[in-house]
N, C-alpha and C positions, 0 to 999 in steps of 0.2 A: 296525217300518216295513213297510206294504203296498207291494209292487215289483212294476210292471208285469211280466206272464209274459215278454213279449220282452226284457227287460232281463236275467231270469235265463237265458233261452234261449241269449241273447249270450254272458253270463258264462260258462257253462257250456261253449259253445264255445272261448272264449278261453283259459280255464284249462284244457280237458280236450284239447280237440284241438289248439289253435294252439300252446302252450306246454307241453302234456303235464307240468303240475305233479307233483311227487311229496312226499311225506313228508320234511319237514327241509327241503325247498327255501325260497331267499328271493326274493320277487318284488315288483319295485318298478312300483306302480300311478301312473303320471304322467297327471295328470288336468287337462286345458286347457278351463275353460269347459264342462265336465260336470255335469250333474245329480247331486246328491249319492246318490240312489238308485241310481244305475248304479255308481256307486264302491262302495256297500256291498254291491251285489250281486255285483261282484267280490270284495270281502272275503270275503264269506260262501261264496263259490262256492271260493277258493283255501283256505279254512280246512278246507273240506269235504274237500279233498284231502290234508289235514295240512301244507300249506305255510304259510309265514308270509308275511302282506301287509305291504308297507309302502306308504304313501301320499305325493305329493307334489301340490300344489294349485296351479294356474296360472292367471292370468288377463290374458287379451291385452293389456289397457291398460295393466297394470302392468309387464308385460314390455316393452313399447313404450317406456314412461317409463325403464326400466333401460337400454335400448338408445340410447335420445337422448342419453345423457349416457356412455356406455360408455366406460370407462378400460382401458388394458393393465393397470396394478395392481391395479384392482378385479376383473378377471374373470381374472388371474392366482390371485388367492386362490379365486375360484368354481371355478375348475376342479379345484385339488386337492382341495376338499370334495367336488364331484361326482364325480370320479373315485375317491376314497377308498370312496364309497358304493356306485358302481356296481361295484367291484372284490368287493363283498360279495354281490351278487345274483347268481341263479342264471338268473333271467328278467326280462323286461321287458313292460309291457302298457301302452301308450301311447293315450288318447282325446282327440282334438282336436276341439274344439265350437265356436270364436271364430264370433260372428255376424259378424263383419266381416273376411273374408280380405285385405281391404287395410289393415288397422290398422297395419301396419309400414312402409305405401308412404312415410310422410314421414320415415323414419328415413333419414339420410344412409347413401349406400353405404359409405363407409370406416368407419362405426360396424359396419353389418352384417357387412362382410368381418372386421374386427378381433374380432367376436364370433366368429364361424364359426370363423377362425382358431385362435383361443387355445381353444375349447371343444372342437375335433375330436376330441382325444383322449378325450374321454367318450363321444362317437359311434364310434368305432371299438371302445372297449371294449364297447359296447353291442351294436353288430353283429357283432362277431367274437367274443365271449367269452360271450354270454348266449343264452338262447332268447328270442326276442324276437318281438312282434306289436304292430303299430302300425295304428289306424283314425280315421277320422274319426267326429265324434257329429253326427246330423241335426240342422239349425237352418233355420229360415226362411230365412236368406240362402243356404242351399245349396240349399233349393226353389226360390227366384227363380232361381238359376244353371242350374237342370235346367229352368227353364220349368214348374215343376209348382206344384201348391197345395202347401201345408204338410202335410196329411194324406196326400196322394198320394205325396208323396216320403219320408214316414216309412214307408208300406206297403212302397215302393220299397226303401228303405233296409234294413230289417228283414228281406225277402224276400232281399235279394243276401246281406247279411252273416250271415244263419244257414242260408245254402246247405249241404247235405252235401256239403262238398270231396271226400269220400272217391270220387265218383263220376267225379271227373277224372284220377284216378289212371292207369288203363291209357294213355289218350291221352297224358299228359304224359311217363310212361315211355317211352313208343316215340319222342316228339317228342326227349326228352335224349337217348335212346341215338343216333338218328340225327344230331343236332347233334355227339355226341361223335366220330362218325365223318367229319363233314365239314370240308373244307379251306376251300373256295371258297364265297363266299355272293354272290350277285348279284339286287338289289333294283331294281325297275323301276315306274313309274307316272307320272302328272302331274307332271313336274319332277323327278323322281327318276330316277337312273341312278348306282347306289352299287356298288362292289366291293370286297369285302374277305375276309379269311381268319380263319376261328376254328379253325384247326388246334392242336391240343395244348391248347387252353383248357378245354376241357369244358363242361358245361352244367348248370343246377339247376331242378329242378322248385319251383314257388310254386303250392301249392294251399292257402292258408290257414294256413301255418306262420307268416310274415314279416308279411304285410299282409292285413287285411280291407278291404274284398272284395279277394280275388285270383283268381288264374288265367292265368298266365304260366309260360313257360320262358324261362330269360337264359343267355347265354353272352356274350362278349365278343370283340372283334375284336383280332386281333395289333396291337400299337400302331402300327406304321407301316404297315400293309397297306392303310389305307382310302383310296380313290381316288373321284373323284367329286363328284355332287351329290345333295341330298336336300331335298326341299320338304316340310316339315311341313303339315298340313292342319287339327290339332286345335289351338285356342287354349290357351294356358299361363300360369300366373301363378307367379312366381320373386322370392323376396327382396321381396315385397309390390308387384311391378310385374306388369302385363299386357301379354303378347305374343301378336301375330298373325301368320300367314303367315311364320313362320321359315324360312330357306333358307341351308343350309350348304354351303360348297364345300369339298372336302379334297384335299390332296397329301402324299403320304408320310405319311398319319396325322393331320396337322395341319388343322385348321380356318384356312383361308386366305382367306376371305370368309363374313362372315356380315351377313345383312339381314332386315329386318322392320318392322313399322309403327313400331317404337321401336327403329331402328338404333343410336343411341350407346348407349344403356341396354345393350342386347345384347353389344356388344362390350365395355362397362365391365367386364361381369360375366364375360365369357369371357377377358377380360385380368388376372383376380384374381391367378392365377399360372399357371407355364408349362402344368400339368396339364390346367387348363381347356381349353384347345385340343386337347385329344385324348378319344379316345371310351373311355369305363370301362364300357360297357354295352351289350348288344344283345339285346333280348327280343321275343317274339312273345305278343300277347294273346289270350285266348279266353273271357271270361266270357259266357255267353250271355245275361245278363240286362242288360248294361251296353252300350248301342248309341250313346250321343251323348255328345260332351264336355260337361263341365260346369266347367272351370277347376278341377277338384280331381284332382290327378295320382294319388292314391290309386284312384280310379274310372277317371280317363281311362285310364292306362296298361294297363288289364286289358279295354278295350274288345274286343268280337269282332271280329276281321278286322283288326287293327291292328299294329304293331309299333312300339317307342321305340328309339332311338338316342341314347345320353345322354352329352353331355360330361362329363368330368371325373372324379371319383374312381371307380376300379373296386374292388369287393369282393374279398376275400383269396380266395374260394370262385370259382372260373371267372373270375379276373381276369388283366390284362394286366401289373400293375404299376403302372398310372397312378396317380400321388397329386396330389390337390388338395383344395381346401376345398369346390370346386362339384361338386354331383352333380346334374344337370340333366336330368329325365326328359323329352324331347321326343317328341310322338306323332304316327304317321302313320296314319291311318284308310284301309283299301284295300278295301272293300266296295263294290259298283258306285255307288251314292249318292253316293259322295266320291269319285269317278273311276276306282275299280278298281286293279288293280297285280297284279304278280307277285312271287314269292320264288322262285330257284333255290338250290338244293344241289349242288354238283359238276356244275351244268348239269341237273340234272334238276328239274323244275316241281314244288315241293312245295306251294304255295298260290297259288291264282289268285281275284282279286277276293274275298279275304278267307275263302276256305273251302280247306280242306286235301284235297289230291287222293289221296296215299297210303291204303289202306285202313286201316292202323294209326292213323292220324292223323285219321282221319274220325270217331273217337270224340271230338275237340274241336270240331266242327261244332256249331253252337248247335241244331239239329233233334236231333240226338242227345242233347246233354247235357239239352234241354229234356224230351225223350221220357222219358228214364232217371229225371227226377224226377219 
């Protein structure tokens, strides 16, 4: 089979840089509505590194049908099978390319939550015990979300996803070191006045090892430290439903008020379990190629000049111990055209209107990263 050279370049990055596959390692390739040619490119690239590839093929309409009739006994059996397989894997690569991001919109919330709860051990095993990377696959639906032609979006996609992420390393390292020393964070902007502590939590650099596209450093608030209000200005899709203008108010770490264009559904999700009303991640995004939201969180959470503040499950690395079946990355963009905003660490202004101010962190600003490329 003749394969598009862009597929081969992307596969090389995923198996070489993102998951650093080594001889004898097992890698599960999870393909959701992705062309066979891309899956084959990944198989070939994994084999070239001496790794052993395994493949699982998904179709969104089939997954929806299973979820519509989800029963606990059925998925209890499924989780045993999937968990046993994941425990055999050293690495995991997932590509998701469904044409319809709202395919699961009519699946009852109770069914979705049932599946999420039961299958959570598989996700935990993958996230905490394997080298993993997850990315979307370009579709005409994604192009429409991004208000671009299909061809223009594909060009954008492969430019972003095959970026030399190593260029971000110096700035990311400096930001992570600063966050590791920080106690108090104060974020202000239109509708936002948020205070919390990240003392003792640590920080983790994300430059192409976990998500593609990438470009963030994340930490996590001390669980009960969050006070104030945040107004998100990027639209979001979660569990097949669309949300705009989400506003969350906090008291002693807990979300005590939540509103949006779909307030009942928002609160239904936040009531999934006790941990869903606490924050499990705080991150700063700085991918220079990603500037506008497109209702796809793997892109939107990396928007240059943004931060995300995530209700639900915390990661084991840089986490606060919060447990939940929910992990919902909600994004606020602070560049001037989105109203601006400021982020202070221990009283010092670190980022203003989306641009980092300390000299060592200026290497994460778009002008530097694009010039470096």
